Residue frames relative to the residue before (quaternion, step in Angstrom):
aa qw qx qy qz dx dy dz
X 1.0000 0.0000 0.0000 0.0000 0.00 0.00 0.00
X 0.4455 -0.7041 0.4878 0.2606 3.58 -0.86 0.96
X 0.4768 -0.6747 0.4934 0.2720 3.52 -0.97 0.93
X 0.2682 -0.7364 0.6002 0.1601 3.57 -0.95 0.92
X 0.2221 -0.8333 0.4937 0.1117 3.56 0.18 1.33
X 0.6333 0.5495 -0.3377 0.4278 3.57 0.97 -0.82
X 0.6647 0.4950 -0.3003 0.4722 3.58 0.91 -0.88
X 0.6593 0.5138 -0.3071 0.4550 3.58 0.96 -0.86
X 0.6670 0.4901 -0.3018 0.4731 3.57 0.94 -0.86
X 0.6507 0.5208 -0.3194 0.4511 3.58 0.96 -0.84
X 0.6595 0.4943 -0.3048 0.4773 3.57 1.09 -0.67
X 0.7157 0.4588 -0.2512 0.4627 3.57 0.97 -0.88
X 0.1819 -0.8247 0.4955 0.2032 3.56 1.11 -0.91
X 0.7543 0.2851 -0.1864 0.5613 3.61 1.19 -0.25
X 0.0846 -0.7335 0.6730 0.0431 3.52 -1.02 0.97
X 0.2134 -0.7967 0.5559 0.1035 3.57 -0.41 1.22
X 0.1837 -0.8018 0.5654 0.0609 3.57 -0.73 1.12
X 0.1355 -0.7969 0.5875 0.0390 3.56 -0.57 1.21
X 0.1516 0.7566 -0.6176 0.1521 3.55 -0.61 1.20
X 0.1830 0.8142 -0.5236 0.1715 3.57 -0.34 1.21
X 0.5441 -0.6286 0.4637 0.3063 3.52 -1.33 -0.26
X 0.7472 0.3350 -0.1828 0.5442 3.58 1.28 0.01
X 0.4843 -0.7040 0.4405 0.2753 3.56 -0.75 1.07
X 0.6878 0.4843 -0.2907 0.4559 3.57 0.79 -1.02
X 0.6529 0.5078 -0.3152 0.4653 3.57 1.00 -0.80
X 0.6236 0.5303 -0.3402 0.4627 3.59 1.04 -0.71
X 0.6439 0.5087 -0.3171 0.4756 3.58 1.01 -0.81
X 0.6566 0.5065 -0.3072 0.4669 3.58 0.94 -0.90
X 0.6268 0.5375 -0.3258 0.4605 3.58 1.07 -0.76
X 0.6793 0.4887 -0.2916 0.4634 3.56 0.84 -0.96
X 0.6505 0.5164 -0.3134 0.4604 3.56 0.97 -0.84
X 0.6562 0.5091 -0.3091 0.4633 3.59 0.97 -0.86
X 0.6377 0.5274 -0.3289 0.4550 3.58 0.95 -0.83
X 0.6651 0.4981 -0.2999 0.4686 3.56 0.93 -0.89
X 0.6484 0.5234 -0.3168 0.4531 3.57 0.99 -0.82
X 0.6796 0.4815 -0.2882 0.4724 3.58 1.10 -0.65
X 0.6395 -0.5641 0.3167 0.4154 3.58 1.25 -0.20
X 0.4309 0.6555 -0.4926 0.3768 3.59 1.25 0.14
X 0.2144 -0.8441 0.4860 0.0733 3.57 -0.75 1.00
X 0.7493 0.2575 -0.1996 0.5765 3.61 1.20 -0.12
X 0.0162 0.8196 -0.5634 0.1031 3.54 -0.50 1.27
X 0.1257 -0.7812 0.6103 0.0386 3.55 -0.99 0.93
X 0.1638 -0.7562 0.6253 0.1020 3.57 -1.01 0.87
X 0.3517 -0.7509 0.5215 0.2012 3.58 -0.61 1.14
X 0.4994 -0.6801 0.4547 0.2852 3.56 -0.96 0.88
X 0.5535 0.5884 -0.4024 0.4307 3.59 1.24 -0.13
X 0.5424 0.5917 -0.4009 0.4416 3.60 1.26 -0.14
X 0.4924 -0.6534 0.4707 0.3302 3.64 -0.80 0.87
X 0.8337 0.1339 -0.1212 0.5218 3.57 -0.91 0.92
X 0.1950 0.8341 -0.4997 0.1290 3.57 1.18 0.54
X 0.6539 0.5204 -0.3322 0.4373 3.60 0.90 -0.82
X 0.6398 0.5001 -0.3200 0.4881 3.57 1.02 -0.78
X 0.6389 0.5331 -0.3235 0.4506 3.58 1.01 -0.83
X 0.6323 0.5303 -0.3295 0.4587 3.58 0.96 -0.86
X 0.6691 0.5058 -0.2975 0.4560 3.55 0.89 -0.97
X 0.6853 0.4903 -0.2896 0.4540 3.59 0.91 -0.91
X 0.6663 0.4888 -0.3068 0.4722 3.58 0.93 -0.87
X 0.6319 0.5351 -0.3298 0.4535 3.56 0.99 -0.82
X 0.6680 0.5074 -0.3132 0.4453 3.59 0.94 -0.82
X 0.7074 0.4374 -0.2546 0.4934 3.58 1.18 -0.56
X 0.5548 0.6586 -0.3738 0.3447 3.58 1.25 -0.33
X 0.4827 -0.6309 0.5123 0.3264 3.59 -1.09 0.64
X 0.6989 -0.5072 0.3092 0.3983 3.55 -1.21 0.50
X 0.7139 0.4707 -0.2671 0.4444 3.59 1.00 -0.78
X 0.5998 0.5720 -0.3593 0.4289 3.60 1.26 -0.13
X 0.2450 -0.7494 0.5979 0.1445 3.54 -1.27 0.49
X 0.1047 -0.7777 0.6187 0.0363 3.55 -1.00 0.90
X 0.0075 -0.8294 0.5565 -0.0477 3.55 -0.61 1.15
X 0.4461 -0.6643 0.5347 0.2715 3.52 -1.39 -0.03
X 0.1879 -0.7890 0.5774 0.0936 3.55 -0.98 0.87
X 0.7750 0.2864 -0.2689 0.4949 3.54 -1.34 0.36
X 0.2922 0.7419 -0.5325 0.2839 3.56 0.99 0.91
X 0.0856 -0.8686 0.4876 -0.0208 3.56 -0.28 1.28
X 0.8240 0.2625 -0.0804 0.4957 3.57 0.87 -0.97
X 0.6711 -0.4515 0.3963 0.4345 3.54 -1.37 0.12
X 0.6494 0.5171 -0.3138 0.4608 3.58 0.99 -0.83
X 0.6070 0.5526 -0.3490 0.4521 3.58 1.04 -0.73
X 0.6369 0.5390 -0.3279 0.4431 3.57 0.96 -0.88
X 0.6566 0.5050 -0.3099 0.4666 3.57 0.91 -0.89
X 0.6576 0.5261 -0.3078 0.4428 3.56 0.97 -0.86
X 0.7168 0.4487 -0.2771 0.4561 3.59 0.82 -0.93
X 0.5811 0.5478 -0.3781 0.4683 3.58 1.13 -0.50
X 0.6561 0.5117 -0.3045 0.4637 3.57 0.96 -0.88
X 0.6788 0.4872 -0.2841 0.4703 3.58 1.12 -0.67
X 0.5702 -0.6335 0.3631 0.3765 3.58 1.27 -0.17
X 0.3291 0.7505 -0.5136 0.2545 3.60 1.21 0.30
X 0.3286 -0.7700 0.5217 0.1643 3.55 -1.02 0.87
X 0.7740 0.0331 -0.0516 0.6302 3.57 1.31 -0.18
X 0.2627 -0.7520 0.5758 0.1844 3.55 -1.26 0.26
X 0.1786 -0.7459 0.6344 0.0958 3.50 -1.28 0.59
X 0.1393 -0.7874 0.5961 0.0723 3.56 -0.98 0.86
X 0.4534 -0.6800 0.4929 0.2985 3.60 -1.20 0.40
X 0.7877 0.1501 -0.0404 0.5961 3.57 1.29 -0.29
X 0.5931 -0.5211 0.4498 0.4175 3.56 -1.33 -0.05
X 0.1363 0.8247 -0.5144 0.1916 3.55 -0.08 1.36
X 0.7225 -0.4877 0.2992 0.3881 3.54 -1.32 0.29
X 0.5724 0.6110 -0.3832 0.3900 3.60 1.16 -0.43
X 0.5586 0.6341 -0.3986 0.3564 3.61 1.10 -0.55
X 0.7429 0.3774 -0.2692 0.4829 3.65 0.54 -0.98
X 0.6119 0.5524 -0.3612 0.4359 3.59 1.09 -0.59
X 0.6533 0.4945 -0.3163 0.4781 3.58 0.93 -0.83
X 0.6406 0.5196 -0.3217 0.4650 3.57 0.96 -0.87
X 0.6368 0.5399 -0.3181 0.4492 3.57 0.97 -0.89
X 0.7469 0.3902 -0.2019 0.4992 3.55 1.06 -0.79
X 0.6074 -0.6361 0.3224 0.3499 3.57 1.26 0.38
X 0.5461 0.5963 -0.4038 0.4280 3.56 1.24 0.40
X 0.3840 -0.7403 0.4930 0.2477 3.63 -0.62 1.03
X 0.2345 -0.7946 0.5556 0.0702 3.53 -1.14 0.78
X 0.1401 -0.6896 0.6995 0.1245 3.49 -1.25 0.73
X 0.1460 -0.8535 0.4997 0.0237 3.54 -0.19 1.33
X 0.4502 -0.7054 0.4866 0.2508 3.53 -0.91 0.95
X 0.1605 0.7638 -0.6095 0.1391 3.56 -0.94 0.93
X 0.2141 -0.7732 0.5821 0.1320 3.54 -1.21 0.53
X 0.7704 0.3547 -0.1847 0.4966 3.57 0.86 -0.97
X 0.6588 -0.4837 0.3742 0.4382 3.61 -1.21 0.24
X 0.6471 0.5248 -0.3242 0.4480 3.60 0.94 -0.84
X 0.6683 0.4951 -0.3032 0.4651 3.57 0.92 -0.88
X 0.6471 0.5208 -0.3266 0.4509 3.58 0.93 -0.85
X 0.6710 0.4923 -0.2919 0.4713 3.57 0.91 -0.93
X 0.6500 0.5205 -0.3126 0.4569 3.59 0.97 -0.87
X 0.6453 0.5343 -0.3255 0.4384 3.57 0.93 -0.87
X 0.6700 0.4849 -0.2979 0.4766 3.56 0.95 -0.85
X 0.6343 0.5250 -0.3271 0.4637 3.58 1.03 -0.76
X 0.6582 0.4963 -0.2958 0.4826 3.58 1.17 -0.59
X 0.6561 -0.5575 0.2933 0.4156 3.57 1.28 -0.06
X 0.3940 0.7284 -0.4842 0.2824 3.59 1.22 0.10
X 0.4411 -0.6907 0.5121 0.2571 3.57 -1.03 0.83
X 0.7880 0.0512 0.0127 0.6134 3.55 1.09 -0.82
X 0.3247 -0.7161 0.5805 0.2117 3.53 -1.28 0.40
X 0.2726 -0.7430 0.5963 0.1344 3.52 -0.80 1.11
X 0.2357 -0.7756 0.5712 0.1291 3.57 -0.33 1.23
X 0.1640 0.8143 -0.5185 0.2029 3.55 -0.28 1.32
X 0.5625 -0.3280 -0.7547 0.0798 1.50 -1.58 1.95
X 0.4763 -0.7155 0.4368 0.2653 3.56 -0.65 1.16
X 0.6311 0.5758 -0.3380 0.3947 3.58 1.03 -0.75
X 0.5279 0.6482 -0.4093 0.3656 3.60 1.18 -0.39
X 0.8028 0.2062 -0.1082 0.5488 3.58 1.01 -0.80
X 0.3737 -0.7622 0.4554 0.2683 3.54 1.26 -0.37
X 0.7656 -0.3724 0.2618 0.4546 3.58 -1.30 -0.05
X 0.6144 0.5554 -0.3611 0.4285 3.61 1.03 -0.67
X 0.6448 0.5080 -0.3217 0.4719 3.59 1.03 -0.75
X 0.6215 0.5321 -0.3376 0.4655 3.59 0.99 -0.80
X 0.6565 0.5141 -0.3096 0.4571 3.57 0.90 -0.91
X 0.6492 0.5108 -0.3129 0.4687 3.58 1.00 -0.82
X 0.6413 0.5196 -0.3248 0.4618 3.61 1.01 -0.75
X 0.6789 0.5107 -0.3013 0.4330 3.56 0.97 -0.79
X 0.5224 0.6430 -0.4238 0.3662 3.59 1.14 -0.38
X 0.7639 0.3096 -0.2173 0.5229 3.66 0.78 -0.87
X 0.7666 0.2990 -0.1643 0.5441 3.60 1.22 -0.41
X 0.0192 0.8537 -0.5203 0.0148 3.62 0.63 1.04
X 0.6959 0.4857 -0.2772 0.4505 3.58 1.17 -0.48
X 0.5442 0.5902 -0.4178 0.4255 3.60 1.24 -0.01
X 0.3260 -0.7325 0.5683 0.1848 3.56 -0.92 0.98
X 0.1099 -0.8216 0.5590 0.0213 3.56 -0.35 1.27
X 0.1223 -0.7386 0.6594 0.0694 3.53 -1.15 0.83
X 0.2870 -0.7794 0.5351 0.1546 3.59 -0.59 1.13
X 0.0566 0.8035 -0.5829 0.1071 3.56 -0.67 1.17
X 0.7273 0.4173 -0.3204 0.4408 3.54 -1.04 0.81
X 0.8444 -0.0394 -0.0137 0.5341 3.55 -0.22 1.26
X 0.4799 0.6519 -0.4488 0.3786 3.57 1.18 0.51
X 0.0824 -0.8053 0.5871 0.0064 3.55 -0.25 1.30
X 0.7402 -0.4059 0.2915 0.4498 3.52 -1.33 0.04
X 0.6660 0.5123 -0.3040 0.4490 3.57 0.99 -0.82
X 0.7043 0.4721 -0.2611 0.4613 3.60 1.08 -0.72
X 0.5097 0.7068 -0.3972 0.2877 3.57 1.16 -0.61
X 0.6802 0.4947 -0.3333 0.4260 3.68 0.73 -0.86
X 0.6450 0.5329 -0.3329 0.4349 3.60 1.00 -0.77
X 0.6546 0.4972 -0.3208 0.4706 3.60 1.00 -0.75
X 0.6459 0.5011 -0.3273 0.4739 3.59 0.99 -0.75
X 0.6540 0.5092 -0.3088 0.4665 3.57 1.02 -0.79
X 0.6653 0.5017 -0.2934 0.4686 3.57 1.16 -0.65
X 0.6850 -0.5309 0.2675 0.4210 3.57 1.28 0.01
X 0.4220 0.6732 -0.4991 0.3459 3.60 1.19 0.16
X 0.4147 -0.6968 0.5168 0.2744 3.59 -0.97 0.77
X 0.7777 -0.0238 0.0431 0.6267 3.56 1.26 -0.52
X 0.2911 -0.7070 0.5989 0.2383 3.53 -1.35 0.08
X 0.2846 -0.7226 0.6015 0.1874 3.54 -1.14 0.68
X 0.0517 -0.8290 0.5557 -0.0349 3.55 -0.71 1.10
X 0.1272 -0.7879 0.6008 0.0457 3.54 -0.78 1.10
X 0.8396 0.2591 -0.1240 0.4611 3.53 -0.27 -1.33
X 0.6781 0.5019 -0.3261 0.4265 3.63 0.78 -0.89
X 0.7075 0.4055 -0.2506 0.5217 3.60 1.19 -0.50
X 0.7608 0.4161 -0.2105 0.4513 3.55 0.69 -1.15
X 0.1912 -0.7981 0.5467 0.1661 3.59 1.03 -0.72
X 0.7472 -0.3582 0.2764 0.4868 3.59 -0.90 -0.92
X 0.3408 0.7897 -0.4668 0.2059 3.58 1.29 0.12
X 0.7058 0.4699 -0.2719 0.4551 3.61 0.95 -0.84
X 0.6811 0.4040 -0.2915 0.5365 3.56 1.31 0.10
X 0.7081 -0.4657 0.2452 0.4708 3.55 1.23 0.49
X 0.4971 0.6941 -0.3977 0.3361 3.58 1.27 0.20
X 0.8383 -0.3010 0.2085 0.4038 3.48 -1.40 -0.45
X 0.2371 -0.7882 0.5550 0.1205 3.59 -0.48 1.19
X 0.6003 0.5573 -0.3719 0.4367 3.61 1.08 -0.59
X 0.6432 0.5110 -0.3135 0.4764 3.58 1.02 -0.80
X 0.6117 0.5479 -0.3340 0.4626 3.55 1.07 -0.78
X 0.6669 0.5024 -0.3047 0.4583 3.58 0.86 -0.94
X 0.6369 0.5280 -0.3241 0.4589 3.58 0.99 -0.82
X 0.6744 0.4832 -0.2903 0.4769 3.59 0.92 -0.92
X 0.6196 0.5467 -0.3476 0.4431 3.59 1.01 -0.77
X 0.6545 0.5059 -0.3167 0.4642 3.58 0.94 -0.83
X 0.6447 0.5181 -0.3233 0.4598 3.59 1.03 -0.77
X 0.6583 0.4966 -0.3100 0.4731 3.60 0.96 -0.82
X 0.6553 0.5086 -0.3209 0.4571 3.58 0.94 -0.82
X 0.6285 0.5223 -0.3357 0.4685 3.59 1.04 -0.73
X 0.6551 0.5000 -0.3108 0.4735 3.58 1.00 -0.82
X 0.6464 0.5311 -0.3132 0.4495 3.58 1.03 -0.80
X 0.6536 0.5324 -0.3083 0.4408 3.57 1.13 -0.63
X 0.6189 0.5339 -0.3540 0.4545 3.58 1.23 -0.34
X 0.4898 -0.6605 0.4652 0.3278 3.62 -0.91 0.78
X 0.5283 -0.6227 0.4618 0.3464 3.62 -1.02 0.74
X 0.5255 -0.6103 0.4875 0.3371 3.54 -1.16 0.63
X 0.4465 -0.6969 0.4930 0.2683 3.57 -1.01 0.77
């Protein structure tokens, strides 16, 4: 059965983005996030040993969790992340990996900033559009994009801290993608206790209904 990424993201509201400098730390970060209750986790391919990390985190993940690959750019990247067990892919831009992942049955959250890019990504088969960097235009820009594209599932990524998260959800994002503000330095060998504390705070915020 094909994974419905949009439904999963809308239910989770948080996409945790792991981007670090150490393989073991990235695995420990992903495992800690899952233990705290985060259910959608992405490991960026710019992380050393990312494919091994994806495989290890996936093996430790509960059945209801999803483990994907980020910064997936090329056709070769798609083959690599499928072999590692990734359940979805995320891109930073409108790139060749989108139609290739779709062709191979892997759902995509495709990076886009402009209306043209968002529309193109969906036409290429993306399940969701990762509005990146979201902080460039803020929640007001997301709201403006949704006016002509009410059926596009937007995920706000880039500069979305805990304080900003409610505004993006209220503006119509189905979820927010959070890297640094959530992960901190944990994926580079830093503080896992701080990561767990932040994860609990994000999950509590995600559980609150968006303001109308």
